[in-house]
N, C-alpha and C positions, 0 to 999 in steps of 0.2 A: 681659916684663911687670914683672919684679922688679928692673929695674934700678935702681941708686941714684939716678939723675937724674929717676925717676919722680915727677911731681908730686902725690903723695898725702901725707895726713898721716902724722906720725910715730908716732901711736897712735890706736886707736879704743876709746873707754871704752865698756864694757857691750856689747862686740861679741857677736853670736850666730853661731856657726860651727856649720854641718851638713854632714856629708859622711862619706865612708868613710875609713878609715885606709889609708894607703900604706905606711907601714913602721913598725915598733916596735923601739925600742931600749931594754933594761932596763939600769938603773945600780944595781949590787948588789942588794939586797934591798928597798930602800926606795923602788920605783917606777922611773921611767925618763921617756920621751918618745916620742911618736908624731908623725907627720905626717899631717895630715888635708887631703884635697882639698876646700876649700871650696865648696859647690854651692848649688843653688837652696834659699832658706830661709835663707842666710846674708846678713849685711849687704850690700847691693849693692856697695860699693866693694871688698869682700873676695872676692866671687865669683871663682871660676876660680883663686884663689891657693892655695898650699901654706902651711899654718900648722903650725908647730911647737907641741905643747902638753906641759907638765910635767904629770906625774901622780904621785899617791902609789902606794904599792905596790897597795892594794885597787883604785883607779881602774885601774891599769895592768893588773891581772888581769881586770878587766871588760872592758877595750878589747881585750885579747889575745883573749878570749872572742868579742867581737863582731866582731873581724877574721876570725877562722875561720869564723863564721856569715854573713859578708857583710853585716852591719848596719851602718847609719850610725850615727855618733856625733853628739851635741849637747853643745855647749859654750857657755857664757856667761862673760865675763870681759873684761879689758883686752887687746887685741892690740897688741903694741908692734912698731915696725920695729926689726929688728936688721941692720944692713948691708943686704944684699939679701934678707934673709928677714924673715917675720913670726913671732912668738912669743906665745903665751899662757901665761903662768907663773901657777900656783895658780888654775884656773879656779873661778869662785863657783857653776857649775851644771855638771854632767855627767850625762848620759842616755844610754843605749843605745837607739837608736830600733828599735821593733818591726816596722816596715815596710821 
């Protein structure tokens, strides 16, 4: 699904991504990144993909707590294709879903 010859756009401006975190990687004390499984509620073209999201320290702490509680995460921002992966750097919206 994430092959480099996949005929999808190189970026999705103002994408909405909703899903559970699959993995978390802290980078120093200034934050880190997580891998989110984009599910229903996400832009249709991105559903079923894994998207790496760069987070600040405070956002990372919230995401780690949500991961432990099995809560979904909601992000909004520009998703950019990076080789075979998709990444959202500096999301404009970050919410922990209560359901």
